C-alpha positions, 0 to 999 in steps of 0.5 A: 500500500502506498502512503497517502501524501496529504497536501492539506487535511482531506486533500491529495494532489496526484502529481505530488502523490506520484512524485512525477509530472502527470499533467494537469493538477488532479485533486482527490478530496477524501471524505472518509467514506467516499472521495471525488476527483477534481479534473482528470487530465489527459487520456494517457495518464488516467490509468496511472491515476486510477492505479495510484488511487487503488494503491493508496487503498481507496475503494474505487467504488466509493468515487462519488464523481469526477468533476471537470473544472472546465472543458479544455482538453488537458483537463478532460481528454481522459474523462470518458475513460475515468468514468468507465474505470471508476464507474462513477458520475461526471459533473460539470457546469452547464456551459461546459456540457456541449463541448464535452458531450460532443468532443468538440476539438476546436472549443476544447483545444484538442485541435490547433491546426496552426500549431500541429496539435490534433489529439483525440477528444472522446465525448463524455456524457455529463451526469450532473450539472454544477451551478454557482452555490451548489454544495457537494457533500463527499463523505464528511466534507463539503465543497461549495461550487463557484462559477468563475467564468473568464478563461472559459464560460464554464470555468468552476472553482471550489471552496472547501474551508480555507482552501480554494481550488481555483482552476485556471483563474490564477497561478503563483506567477500571476499568470492566468489561463489562456485567453482565446476567443475559440474557447469562449474567453471573456476578459470582463468576466475574468476580471470579475472572477479574479476580483471575487478571489481577491475579496475571499478569505481563503488562505490557500489557492490550489490551481489547476496548473503549477504549485499550490500557494498562499493567497496573496493580493499582490499576485492577484492584483498584478493579474487584474491590472494586466487584464484590465489593460487587455480589454483595450488592446488589439493584441487580444482581438475579439476578446478585447472590448474596445481599441481606443486607438481606432476610436481616436483615428476615426475621430481624426479621419471624420474631422479631417485631421491629418496625422502630420503636416505634409512636407514639400 
C-alpha cells in the first residue's frame, strides 16, 4: 500500500502523490467514506491515476464523481475513460456540457491546426450539472461550487474551508489561463472572477496548473491590472472590448485631421 501524501487535511494532489509530472493538477478530496476527483487530465495518464488511487487503498467504488473544472482538453481528454474505470458520475457546469458531450476539438483545444496539435477528444456524457452555490457533500466534507467564468464560460472553482481550488483563474506567477476567443474567453468576466478571489478569505489557492500557494493580493492584483489593460488592446482581438486607438483615428479621419503636416 502506498502512503497517502496529504497536501492539506482531506486533500491529495496526484502529481505530488506520484512524485512525477502527470499533467494537469488532479485533486482527490477524501471524505472518509467516499472521495471525488477534481479534473482528470489527459487520456494517457488516467490509468496511472486510477492505479495510484487503488494503491493508496481507496475503494474505487466509493468515487462519488469526477468533476471537470472546465472543458479544455488537458483537463478532460481522459474523462470518458475515468468514468468507465471508476464507474462513477461526471459533473460539470452547464456551459461546459456541449463541448464535452460532443468532443468538440476546436472549443476544447484538442485541435490547433496552426500549431500541429490534433489529439483525440472522446465525448463524455455529463451526469450532473454544477451551478454557482451548489454544495457537494463527499463523505464528511463539503465543497461549495463557484462559477468563475473568464478563461472559459464554464470555468468552476471550489471552496472547501480555507482552501480554494481555483482552476485556471490564477497561478503563483500571476499568470492566468489562456485567453482565446475559440474557447469562449471573456476578459470582463475574468476580471470579475479574479476580483471575487481577491475579496475571499481563503488562505490557500490550489490551481489547476503549477504549485499550490498562499493567497496573496499582490499576485492577484498584478493579474487584474494586466487584464484590465487587455480589454483595450488589439493584441487580444475579439476578446478585447474596445481599441481606443481606432476610436481616436476615426475621430481624426471624420474631422479631417491629418496625422502630420505634409512636407514639400
